[in-house]
C-alpha positions in Angstrom: 8.8 108.3 59.2 6.6 110.2 57.2 6.7 113.4 58.4 8.9 113.1 61.2 12.1 112.6 61.3 13.5 111.3 64.6 17.0 111.0 65.9 17.9 108.8 68.8 20.1 110.1 71.5 21.8 107.5 73.8 22.3 109.0 76.8 24.6 105.9 78.0 24.9 103.0 79.6 23.8 101.8 83.3 24.1 97.9 83.9 21.5 96.3 84.9 20.9 92.9 87.3 18.7 89.9 87.0 17.8 90.3 91.1 16.0 93.0 89.5 13.3 90.8 87.9 9.8 89.8 89.5 7.2 87.1 88.3 10.9 85.2 86.6 13.1 82.6 88.5 17.1 82.2 88.9 17.7 79.6 86.3 15.3 81.0 83.8 16.5 84.7 83.9 20.1 83.1 83.5 19.2 81.3 80.1 16.7 84.4 78.1 19.2 86.8 79.8 22.6 84.8 79.3 24.5 83.8 82.2 24.5 85.9 85.6 26.2 88.8 85.4 24.8 92.2 85.1 22.4 93.4 82.0 24.7 96.4 80.0 21.7 98.3 79.0 20.7 101.5 77.4 19.6 105.0 78.5 17.9 106.4 75.0 15.9 109.9 75.1 14.5 110.1 71.8 14.4 113.2 69.7 11.1 114.3 67.0 11.3 116.6 64.6 8.0 117.1 63.2 8.6 119.9 60.8 7.4 122.6 62.9 8.2 121.5 66.0 11.4 119.5 67.7 10.4 118.1 71.0 12.6 115.8 73.1 11.5 112.5 74.6 12.9 112.5 77.7 16.6 114.5 78.5 18.4 111.7 79.7 20.8 111.6 83.2 24.0 112.8 84.7 27.7 112.2 85.0 27.0 110.8 88.8 25.1 107.7 87.8 27.9 107.0 84.4 25.7 108.4 82.0 24.8 112.1 80.8 25.5 112.2 77.2 22.9 113.5 76.5 24.5 116.8 75.9 27.4 115.6 73.7 24.8 113.2 71.4 22.6 116.6 70.5 25.7 118.2 69.5 27.4 115.3 66.9 23.5 115.5 65.2 23.8 119.2 65.0 21.2 120.2 67.4 21.3 123.5 68.8 19.0 122.9 72.4 17.5 126.4 71.5 15.9 124.7 68.5 14.0 122.0 71.4 9.8 123.2 71.7 9.3 120.8 74.3 10.6 117.8 76.7 8.0 115.5 77.5 9.1 113.6 80.4 7.6 110.1 80.5 7.9 109.4 84.1 10.2 111.4 87.0 13.3 109.0 87.3 16.9 110.7 87.9 18.4 109.1 83.9 14.8 110.6 82.1 15.1 114.0 83.7 18.5 114.4 85.7 20.0 116.2 82.2 17.1 119.1 81.8 19.7 121.2 83.8 23.3 121.8 82.8 26.4 121.0 85.2 25.7 124.3 86.2 22.2 124.4 87.3 21.4 125.9 84.3 18.5 124.8 82.2 19.5 122.8 79.4 17.0 123.7 77.5 16.2 126.9 77.4 13.4 127.4 74.8 11.8 124.4 75.9 8.7 123.9 77.5 9.2 120.5 79.9 5.5 118.2 79.8 4.8 115.3 82.2 1.3 114.1 83.7 -0.3 115.7 86.4 -1.0 112.4 88.3 3.5 111.8 87.8 4.0 115.0 89.2 1.6 115.0 92.4 3.1 112.0 92.6 6.2 112.9 93.5 6.0 116.0 95.4 4.1 114.8 97.6 6.1 114.4 100.8 5.0 111.2 101.6 6.4 109.5 98.8 9.5 111.1 99.5 10.1 109.8 102.9 9.4 106.4 101.8 12.2 106.5 99.7 15.3 105.0 100.9 18.5 107.4 102.2 19.8 106.5 99.1 17.3 107.4 96.8 16.5 111.2 98.5 19.5 113.0 96.9 18.4 112.2 93.6 14.9 113.6 95.0 16.9 116.6 95.8 18.3 117.4 92.6 14.4 116.9 90.8 13.0 118.7 92.7 15.8 121.5 92.1 15.8 121.3 88.5 11.8 121.2 88.9 12.1 124.9 90.9 14.6 126.2 88.1 11.8 125.0 85.2 8.7 127.1 87.0 10.8 130.1 88.3 10.5 131.0 84.4 7.3 129.4 83.7 8.4 126.7 81.8 7.6 123.7 84.0 3.4 123.0 82.9 2.3 119.4 84.4 -0.9 118.1 82.1 -4.4 117.3 82.7 -5.9 113.7 81.3 -6.7 114.2 78.2 -5.2 116.9 77.5 -2.4 116.9 74.3 1.2 117.8 76.4 2.3 119.9 72.6 0.8 120.3 69.6 0.9 116.7 67.1 1.4 114.9 70.8 -0.8 112.6 72.5 -0.4 111.7 75.9 -1.0 107.5 75.9 -0.9 107.0 80.2 1.3 103.8 81.0 1.0 103.6 84.4 2.9 100.6 86.4 6.8 101.1 86.7 5.2 105.0 88.2 1.1 106.1 88.7 1.8 108.4 86.0 4.2 107.3 83.3 3.3 108.6 79.8 3.5 107.5 76.8 3.6 110.0 73.4 2.6 109.4 70.1 3.7 111.1 67.2 2.2 110.6 63.4 -0.4 109.0 62.1 -1.0 104.6 61.0 1.8 103.0 59.6 3.9 106.4 60.2 2.8 106.1 64.3 6.3 106.6 65.9 5.5 105.5 70.1 8.3 106.6 72.7 7.2 104.2 75.4 9.5 105.5 78.5 9.9 102.6 80.8 7.6 100.2 79.6 10.4 97.8 79.7 13.6 97.1 80.5 14.2 93.8 79.8 14.2 93.1 76.2 14.6 89.4 75.9 12.4 88.7 78.4 9.6 91.2 78.8 8.6 90.5 75.4 7.9 87.3 75.4 6.8 87.4 79.0 5.1 90.8 79.8 4.0 89.7 83.0 7.2 89.5 84.5 8.3 92.6 86.5 10.5 94.6 88.2 11.3 95.4 92.1 11.4 99.0 91.1 7.7 99.1 89.0 6.0 100.8 91.7 2.8 99.0 91.1 4.0 95.8 89.7 0.1 94.1 88.6 -0.9 97.5 86.9 2.8 97.4 85.4 2.4 93.9 83.9 -0.9 94.8 82.9 -0.1 97.9 80.8 2.5 96.6 79.4 0.2 93.4 78.5 -2.6 95.9 76.6 0.2 98.0 75.6 1.7 95.2 73.0 -1.8 94.6 71.9 -1.8 97.8 70.7 0.8 98.7 69.5 1.2 95.0 67.6 -2.6 96.1 65.9 -1.0 98.9 65.1 1.9 98.1 63.3 3.0 101.2 65.1 6.5 101.6 65.0 8.0 101.9 69.5 11.4 103.7 71.3 12.1 102.3 74.3 14.4 104.0 76.6 15.7 100.6 77.3 15.7 98.6 75.2 19.6 98.1 73.5 20.7 101.3 70.8 18.9 102.4 68.7 15.2 100.9 70.7 14.0 101.3 67.8 11.4 98.9 66.4 7.8 96.9 66.1 6.2 94.0 67.9 5.0 91.2 66.5 1.8 88.8 68.5 3.2 85.5 68.8 1.3 81.9 70.0 3.0 82.3 72.8 3.9 86.3 74.3 5.5 88.8 71.4 8.5 89.6 69.2 10.4 92.8 68.6 11.5 93.7 65.2 13.8 95.9 64.2 13.6 98.0 62.2 15.6 96.1 59.4 13.7 93.4 59.6 15.7 91.0 62.1 13.0 89.5 64.8 15.7 90.1 68.2 13.5 88.6 71.3 
């Protein structure tokens, strides 16, 4: 895309159950999603080569979740992790940051700066947030803090303030709701603009047409819905290419406004949802 080269790295797939949807009855959910069973959902990361820098948006998860293939995907793409100058994190969930460390607990990206919004960092580092988590999620929080500590110890972890550019040639777009500091990242300009949108959407066959539908693990459901609708409006008007962490691989396309809701159009022109 213009001066950008974008490589989609599928870290694996996770099953998402229809019971995660909020604001949609079961019968309609099953109709839209093709049945009662869980949906196999991609976990995508995006490597953006600007010609001067290699920037990774999100870092996948770990084998403990049945994912964690990012290092293998980079190797198959012929990319040395040492060539990546920045890892931009959309939010601090395990399937987006678990791949920042090797199985041995070392930095997976030894020369990269890790950046995320200050609001996201502050929320997850607040002891009250950890105390509010169910016991099943506390090991994930412990692992995330260990990751942060590893990069902090080497001066390679830096939250960014509102309005601050997270890296050369990249603009941060605040997209809160899924988490308080969730952030999307914009590269390029005009029809060669690319937005990596993280977890703005989890169920493509539902949330394009019905952006008001949320998921149970959004920290603020009304805000998540409002953020999604606003982003869809802006992306449709600008005809930008978006990349979603949980859209079906390769997860890249444009969005079009329809009389009711929106539709997702892959880069080959096929309307998917």
